[in-house]
C-alpha positions in Angstrom: 23.3 -13.9 -34.0 20.7 -15.9 -32.1 23.2 -16.7 -29.4 24.2 -13.1 -29.1 20.6 -12.0 -28.8 20.0 -14.7 -26.1 23.0 -13.5 -24.2 21.7 -9.9 -24.4 18.4 -10.9 -22.8 20.2 -12.8 -20.0 22.2 -9.7 -19.2 19.1 -7.6 -19.3 17.2 -9.9 -17.0 20.1 -10.2 -14.5 20.5 -6.5 -14.5 16.8 -6.0 -13.8 16.9 -8.6 -10.9 20.0 -6.8 -9.4 18.2 -3.5 -9.6 15.1 -5.0 -7.9 17.3 -6.5 -5.1 19.1 -3.2 -4.6 15.7 -1.4 -4.3 14.5 -3.9 -1.8 17.7 -3.6 0.3 17.4 0.1 0.3 13.9 -0.1 1.8 14.8 -2.8 4.4 17.6 -0.6 5.9 15.3 2.2 7.1 12.8 -0.2 8.6 14.9 -3.0 9.9 15.6 -3.0 13.6 19.2 -4.1 13.1 20.2 -1.4 10.6 22.9 1.0 11.9 21.5 4.5 12.3 23.2 7.2 10.2 25.4 9.7 11.9 23.8 13.1 12.2 26.4 15.9 12.1 26.0 19.2 14.0 24.2 22.0 12.2 22.3 19.5 10.0 19.3 20.6 7.9 16.6 18.0 7.7 15.0 17.7 4.2 11.5 16.5 4.9 9.9 15.5 1.5 6.2 15.3 0.8 5.5 13.4 -2.4 3.1 10.7 -3.6 0.5 9.2 -1.3 0.5 9.9 2.4 -0.5 6.6 4.0 -2.1 6.3 7.4 -0.8 2.9 8.3 2.3 1.2 6.7 1.1 -2.3 6.1 4.3 -2.9 4.0 2.6 -2.7 0.7 5.1 -1.3 -1.8 4.3 1.1 -4.6 3.9 -1.0 -7.7 4.3 2.1 -9.9 7.6 3.0 -8.3 9.2 -0.2 -6.9 11.9 0.8 -4.4 9.7 3.4 -2.7 6.9 2.9 -0.2 4.2 5.5 0.5 5.1 8.0 3.2 3.4 7.4 6.5 1.8 10.3 8.4 3.1 9.1 11.8 6.7 9.0 10.4 6.5 12.6 9.2 5.0 13.8 12.5 7.7 12.0 14.6 10.5 13.2 12.3 9.4 16.7 13.2 9.1 15.9 16.9 12.6 14.4 16.9 14.1 17.4 14.9 12.6 19.8 17.5 14.6 18.3 20.4 17.6 17.1 18.5 20.4 19.6 19.1 22.2 18.5 15.9 19.3 19.6 13.7 19.6 23.3 12.9 16.3 23.5 11.0 14.0 21.8 8.4 13.3 22.3 4.7 9.8 20.9 3.8 10.1 19.9 0.2 6.6 19.5 -1.4 5.3 18.5 -4.8 2.1 16.8 -5.9 1.6 15.5 -2.3 -1.5 13.3 -2.5 -2.8 14.1 1.0 -6.3 14.5 2.4 -7.1 17.9 4.0 -7.5 16.3 7.4 -4.0 14.8 7.1 -2.7 18.2 5.9 -4.1 19.7 9.1 -2.4 16.9 11.1 0.9 17.9 9.5 0.3 21.6 10.0 -0.1 20.9 13.8 3.2 19.0 13.8 4.9 21.9 12.0 3.5 24.4 14.5 4.7 22.2 17.4 8.2 22.1 15.8 8.2 25.9 15.4 7.7 26.2 19.2 11.2 24.9 19.6 12.5 28.1 18.1 13.9 26.4 15.0 13.1 27.4 11.5 11.2 25.4 8.9 11.0 26.7 5.4 8.8 25.3 2.6 9.9 24.8 -1.0 8.3 23.4 -4.1 8.7 23.6 -7.9 4.9 23.8 -8.0 2.4 24.0 -5.2 -0.9 22.1 -5.4 -3.6 23.7 -3.1 -3.0 21.0 -0.5 0.8 21.5 -0.7 0.3 25.2 -0.2 -2.1 24.6 2.7 0.6 22.6 4.5 3.4 25.0 3.6 1.4 27.9 5.1 2.3 26.6 8.5 6.0 27.1 7.9 8.1 30.2 8.8 8.8 30.9 5.1 7.3 29.8 1.8 9.6 29.6 -1.3 8.7 28.8 -4.9 11.2 27.7 -7.6 11.6 30.4 -10.3 8.8 30.0 -13.0 6.9 27.6 -10.7 3.1 27.5 -10.4 0.9 27.9 -7.3 -2.5 26.2 -7.9 -4.5 28.5 -5.7 -7.8 28.1 -7.5 -10.2 26.8 -4.9 -11.9 23.4 -4.1 -14.3 21.3 -6.2 -16.0 18.0 -5.8 -17.5 15.9 -8.7 -19.8 13.0 -8.8 -19.9 10.4 -11.6 -23.2 8.6 -12.2 -23.3 5.1 -13.7 -27.0 4.7 -13.9 -27.3 5.6 -17.6 -24.9 2.9 -18.7 -26.4 0.4 -16.3 -29.8 1.1 -17.8 -28.6 0.5 -21.3 -27.1 -2.8 -20.2 -30.3 -3.9 -18.6 -29.0 -3.8 -15.0 -31.1 -2.4 -12.3 -29.9 -1.7 -8.7 -32.6 -2.0 -6.1 -32.0 -0.2 -2.9 -33.5 0.4 0.5 -31.9 3.1 2.7 -32.3 5.1 5.9 -32.6 7.9 5.3 -32.7 10.7 2.7 -29.1 11.8 3.1 -27.8 8.2 2.7 -27.1 8.9 -0.9 -24.5 6.1 -1.4 -26.6 4.2 -4.0 -27.5 7.2 -6.1 -24.4 7.0 -8.4 -26.0 3.6 -9.4 -29.7 4.7 -9.4 -29.7 8.3 -10.6 -28.2 10.3 -13.4 -27.7 13.6 -11.4 -27.5 15.0 -7.9 -30.6 14.9 -5.8 -31.4 17.9 -3.6 -30.3 16.0 -0.5 -27.0 15.1 -2.0 -26.4 18.6 -3.3 -27.3 20.1 0.1 -24.9 18.1 2.2 -22.1 18.2 -0.4 -22.4 22.0 -0.6 -22.4 22.4 3.2 -19.3 20.2 3.5 -17.5 22.0 0.7 -18.4 25.4 2.3 -17.0 24.2 5.7 -13.7 23.0 4.1 -13.2 26.1 1.9 -14.1 28.4 4.8 -11.5 26.7 7.0 -8.9 27.0 4.3 -9.5 30.7 3.7 -9.5 31.4 7.5 -6.2 29.5 7.9 -4.3 31.1 5.0 -5.7 34.6 6.0 -4.4 34.1 9.6 -1.1 32.6 8.7 -0.2 35.0 5.9 -1.9 38.1 7.5 -4.2 38.7 4.5 -7.8 40.0 4.7 -10.1 37.1 4.1 -12.3 38.7 1.4 -9.2 39.9 -0.5 -7.8 36.4 -0.4 -11.1 34.9 -1.7 -11.0 37.3 -4.7 -7.4 36.4 -5.3 -8.1 32.7 -5.3 -11.0 33.2 -7.7 -8.5 34.5 -10.3 -5.9 31.7 -9.8 -3.9 29.7 -10.4 -0.7 31.7 -10.7 2.6 31.1 -12.5 4.4 34.4 -11.9 5.8 35.8 -8.7 4.8 39.4 -8.5 1.1 39.0 -7.4 2.0 36.1 -5.1 4.7 38.3 -3.4 2.4 41.3 -3.3 -0.2 39.3 -1.6 2.5 37.9 0.8 1.4 34.3 -0.3 5.1 33.5 -0.9 8.2 35.0 0.5 10.5 34.7 -2.5 11.6 32.7 -5.5 14.5 30.4 -4.7 16.0 27.1 -5.8 16.4 24.3 -3.3 20.0 24.9 -2.4 19.2 28.6 -1.7 16.3 27.6 0.6 18.6 25.2 2.5 21.0 28.1 3.0 18.2 30.4 4.1 17.4 28.2 7.1 20.7 29.0 8.8 22.3 32.0 7.0 26.1 32.2 7.2 26.4 28.9 9.0 28.0 25.8 7.2 25.4 23.1 7.3 25.0 19.4 6.4 21.9 17.9 4.8 20.2 14.8 6.1 17.2 13.3 4.2 14.0 12.3 5.8 14.5 8.6 5.0 17.9 8.7 6.7 16.6 10.5 9.7 13.8 8.0 10.1 16.4 5.5 11.1 17.3 7.5 14.2 15.3 5.9 17.0 13.1 8.4 18.8 14.4 7.0 22.0 17.9 8.4 21.2 16.6 11.9 21.5 14.4 11.3 24.6 11.1 10.5 22.9 8.9 7.4 22.8 9.8 6.4 26.3 7.7 5.7 29.4 4.3 4.2 29.8 2.9 2.7 26.7 -0.1 3.8 24.6 -1.5 1.5 21.8 -2.0 3.1 18.4 -4.4 0.8 16.5 -5.1 1.5 12.8 -8.5 1.0 11.3 -8.0 2.0 7.6 -10.2 1.0 4.7 -13.6 -0.6 4.2 -15.0 -2.7 7.1 -15.4 -6.3 6.0 -15.9 -9.7 7.7 -12.9 -11.9 8.3 -9.3 -10.7 8.3 -7.5 -7.6 6.9 -7.1 -7.8 3.1 -6.6 -5.7 0.0 -9.7 -5.1 -2.1 -9.7 -7.5 -5.1 -9.9 -4.6 -7.6 -9.0 -1.5 -5.8 -6.0 -2.9 -3.9 -7.0 -0.6 -1.0 -6.9 -1.9 2.6 -9.9 -3.6 4.0 -10.5 -3.6 7.8 -11.1 -7.3 8.7 -13.3 -7.3 11.8 -11.5 -10.4 13.1 -8.1 -8.8 12.7 -9.1 -5.5 14.4 -10.7 -7.5 17.2 -7.4 -9.4 17.7 -5.5 -6.1 17.9 -8.0 -4.7 20.5 -7.8 -7.8 22.6 -4.0 -7.7 22.5 -3.9 -4.1 23.6 -6.4 -4.8 26.4 -4.4 -7.8 27.7 -1.0 -6.0 27.6 -0.3 -4.6 31.1 2.2 -2.1 29.7 -0.5 -0.3 27.7 -2.3 2.3 29.7 -4.6 3.7 27.0 -5.7 2.9 23.4 -5.9 5.3 20.5 -8.0 3.9 17.6 -7.0 5.8 14.4 -9.9 5.5 12.0 -9.8 6.3 8.3 -12.8 4.5 7.0 -16.0 5.1 5.0 -17.6 2.2 6.9 -18.7 -1.1 5.3 -20.5 -4.2 6.5 -22.9 -3.5 9.3 -22.5 -6.7 11.2 -18.7 -6.5 10.9 -18.9 -3.0 12.4 -21.1 -4.4 15.2 -18.4 -7.0 16.0 -15.7 -4.4 16.3 -17.9 -2.1 18.4 -18.4 -5.0 21.0 -14.6 -5.4 21.3 -14.2 -1.6 21.8 -16.8 -1.7 24.6 -14.8 -4.5 26.3 -11.5 -2.6 26.1 -13.2 0.4 27.6 -13.9 -1.6 30.8 -10.1 -2.0 31.3 -8.5 1.2 29.9 -9.4 4.4 28.1 -10.2 4.3 24.4 -9.7 7.5 22.4 -10.6 7.7 18.7 -8.5 9.8 16.3 -10.2 10.4 13.0 -8.3 10.8 9.8 -9.7 12.0 6.4 -12.9 9.9 6.7 -14.7 8.3 9.6 -18.3 8.1 8.6 -21.1 5.6 8.6 -19.7 2.3 9.9 -16.5 4.3 10.5 -18.4 6.5 12.9 -20.3 3.5 14.4 -17.1 1.9 15.7 -16.0 5.3 17.1 -19.1 6.4 19.0 -18.6 4.5 22.2 -15.1 5.7 22.8 -14.2 7.8 25.9 -13.3 10.7 23.6 -13.4 11.4 19.8 -10.8 13.7 18.2 -11.2 14.8 14.6 -9.7 17.4 12.3 -11.9 20.3 11.1 -11.7 18.8 7.6 -12.5 15.2 8.6 -15.6 13.8 6.9 -17.7 12.1 9.5 -21.3 11.4 10.5 -23.3 9.6 7.8 -25.3 7.9 10.5 -27.4 5.6 8.3 -27.6 2.3 6.5 -28.6 0.9 3.1 -28.9 -2.4 1.2 -28.2 -2.9 -2.5 -29.6 -5.8 -4.6 -28.7 -6.1 -8.3 -31.4 -7.2 -10.8 -29.9 -8.6 -14.0 -33.2 -9.9 -15.4 -33.3 -7.5 -18.3 -29.6 -8.1 -19.1 -30.1 -11.9 -19.1 -33.0 -11.5 -21.5 -31.0 -9.3 -23.8 -28.0 -11.7 -24.0 -30.0 -15.0 -23.9 -29.1 -16.2 -20.4 -31.7 -18.3 -18.5 -31.6 -19.2 -14.8 -33.7 -21.6 -12.8 -33.9 -21.8 -9.0 -35.2 -24.6 -6.7 -35.9 -23.5 -3.1 -37.3 -24.6 0.2 -38.6 -21.6 2.1 -40.6 -18.8 0.7 -37.8 -16.2 0.8 -34.8 -18.6 0.2 -34.0 -16.8 -3.0 -34.3 -13.3 -1.6 -31.0 -12.3 -3.0 -31.7 -13.7 -6.5 -30.1 -11.6 -9.2 -32.4 -12.7 -12.0 -35.6 -11.0 -10.7 -36.7 -7.8 -8.8 -37.8 -8.0 -5.2 -41.5 -8.5 -4.6 -43.5 -6.0 -2.5 -43.5 -8.4 0.4 -39.8 -8.8 0.2 -39.2 -5.1 0.1 -41.4 -4.7 3.2 -39.4 -7.4 5.0 -36.0 -5.8 4.1 -37.2 -2.4 5.0 -38.1 -3.6 8.5 -34.7 -5.3 8.8 -32.8 -2.2 7.6 -34.9 0.0 9.8 -34.1 -2.1 12.9 -30.4 -1.7 12.2 -30.8 2.0 11.7 -32.6 2.4 15.0 -29.8 0.4 16.6 -27.3 2.8 15.1 -29.2 5.8 16.5 -29.4 4.2 20.0 -25.7 3.3 20.1 -24.8 6.9 19.1 -27.2 8.3 21.7 -25.5 6.1 24.4 -22.0 6.9 23.4 -22.5 10.7 22.9 -24.9 11.0 25.9 -27.7 12.4 23.8 -31.4 11.6 23.5 -32.7 9.6 20.6 -34.5 12.7 19.3 -31.2 14.7 19.4 -29.4 12.1 17.4 -32.2 11.8 14.9 -31.8 15.5 14.1 -28.2 15.0 13.0 -28.5 11.5 11.6 -30.4 10.5 8.4 -27.2 9.6 6.7 -26.0 13.2 6.6 -22.2 13.9 6.4 -20.5 16.5 8.6 -17.1 18.1 8.6 -15.2 17.6 11.8 -15.7 21.3 12.6 -19.5 21.0 12.3 -19.4 17.6 14.1 -17.7 19.3 17.0 -20.5 21.8 17.1 -23.3 19.2 17.1 -21.6 16.9 19.6 -20.5 14.0 17.4 -16.9 14.9 18.1 -15.3 16.1 21.4 -12.0 17.7 20.3 -10.5 19.1 17.1 -7.0 18.0 16.3 -4.9 15.1 15.0 -2.7 12.3 16.3 -0.8 14.6 18.7 -4.0 15.9 20.2 -5.4 12.4 20.5 -2.2 11.4 22.3 -2.7 14.3 24.7 -6.3 13.3 25.4 -5.3 9.7 25.9 -2.7 10.7 28.5 -5.3 12.8 30.4 -7.8 9.9 30.4 -5.1 7.4 31.6 -3.9 9.8 34.4 -0.5 10.4 32.7 0.9 13.9 32.9 0.5 15.6 29.5 4.2 16.7 29.6 5.4 13.1 30.1 6.6 11.1 27.2 4.9 7.9 26.3 5.8 5.0 24.1 3.6 4.1 21.1 2.9 0.4 20.4 1.6 0.1 16.8 -1.0 -2.3 15.6 -0.6 -3.9 13.0 3.1 -4.4 13.2 5.0 -2.8 10.3 6.5 -5.1 7.6 9.6 -4.4 5.7 10.0 -4.5 1.9 11.0 -8.2 1.6 8.0 -9.3 3.7 5.8 -7.1 1.5 7.0 -8.6 -1.7 6.5 -12.1 -0.4 2.9 -11.2 0.5 2.1 -9.6 -2.9 -0.7 -11.3 -4.6 -3.0 -11.1 -7.6 -5.1 -8.4 -6.0 -2.3 -5.8 -6.1 -1.5 -6.8 -9.7 -5.2 -6.3 -10.8 -5.3 -3.0 -8.8 -2.3 -1.7 -10.7 -4.1 -1.6 -14.0 -7.0 0.3 -12.4 -5.0 3.0 -10.6 -5.3 5.6 -13.4 -9.1 5.1 -13.4 -9.3 5.6 -9.6 -7.4 8.9 -10.0 -10.1 10.4 -12.3 -13.1 8.5 -11.1 -12.7 8.1 -7.3 -16.2 6.6 -7.0 -14.8 3.5 -8.7 -12.4 3.0 -5.9 -15.2 2.4 -3.5 -17.5 0.7 -6.0 -14.8 -1.7 -7.2 -14.8 -3.7 -3.9 -18.6 -3.4 -3.3 -19.5 -6.7 -5.1 -16.9 -8.5 -2.9 -18.5 -7.0 0.2 -22.0 -7.9 -0.9 -21.1 -11.4 -2.1 -19.3 -12.2 1.1 -22.7 -12.2 2.7 -24.6 -13.8 -0.1 -25.8 -10.5 -1.6 -27.8 -9.4 1.5 -25.3 -7.4 3.4 -26.5 -4.4 5.4 -24.1 -1.7 4.6 -23.1 1.2 6.9 -21.1 2.9 4.2 -20.3 6.4 3.2 -22.6 8.0 0.6 -19.6 8.6 -1.7 -15.9 8.5 -2.1 -15.0 12.1 -2.0 -12.0 13.5 -3.8 -11.7 17.3 -3.0 -9.6 19.0 -5.7 
């Protein structure tokens, strides 16, 4: 019996290893350069699937919750649509959506790619079993919107919530001391307050109004519905029956997936090709991604010192200032590269690391144009590294601005007293223990730190004034740590153009003297890794992060906070942070 049980476990383990290897091989094929591209038959329908998390940059990190599948990459979806538009074998596209975890700025990027595809004269139809509000926002750019029978459309508006940890910290005996510039730099308030301050409520409300207004205007225009009537309809959502949705022209009909595929090319026998198969078709085969080169450099995550990494607890990407500097230097030195697009999706981070990146950008600018393309978030330090670019392109829903800085210092003295911990310090130098966690700062220390932080804030203001060609007084009016939507930032001069990756590429061509109609070749930094390389690089950080993923889904502030101690401790507790005031999750 014991031998039989042992044999059973051997078979089970071997089966599991075989399944793992199969999954890895499946992922290597689409990415590997030696994989044979699939054959695309005439009258093919491309099934473009939107599921899970939409990643900005593919750093090769696999999904630990669904091994065998990596996150979708925004650029892949954009270029699949570009290829399909000019590929004579592709008859049309079905956009299959469902719980797509995508930021609103990314959704706008996809919408622009869909509209560009539609200009080819081909049809793109959207389908979902259920539409989230972001799914529907993307789908509204398509020729037709179909819902599976008995499906649900979550048209019920936007909301943003904040979770405050001060009450529990107070009970534990932990106090967070903070110095900030200025009143809208509300990042520390989830640790120092138990409710929204007036400044926080003001800027959050303005940002939410901008996003919701943009959403209503877009759907009203796309579906030809009067805006006030649409607002009233959304106030009564969500909806799980077809009649009101069809009456409002929000969906075209109820159909199953096979029926939607048939609707793209009625009466014509078609073949289906999946997005992951079609990704293996080189863009060069259909006349794209040729000609002079443009670098696309990704800056995604919290800005830290050193090299790129994953946050110890969150598992999210960190932008290592040294790694990004290497990419910028490589793009500057490469004679094939005529312009640089810096794609930023970052809430900021360490102030001095941001300064190091800014210097490298200024050096690249002397040799070739630099255009910034902003993703979902490019605020605080994320805006700091952008502001000297030759042009800044953002989506209307991009969260940007937050021109301000702060410093956090934990005081565990009451906690130590409660649990019976004693700590003694020897020092040489009056302020050698400035970052001590077993006591509060003295009045003199607060004055010193306030001057230090104030100097950095004034430097921030001066750099923005230089880059945006404004006076100090003009920048001060829109600074103070306040966040802005991309649409409002375009109005106040923090952003030059509204649009996504394709718009940034167009601007980069103009700056480099390349005709807009001419194709260019994108050179990506960092280089993409395949699945095997990813698995070999998996470490304990990803394992720890896996256990916290459910918490991050419901408490997005924890995602930013989880790596804050690492950022602070990397500079002995005295880091000046140019970081966003919150990690926003618009629902």
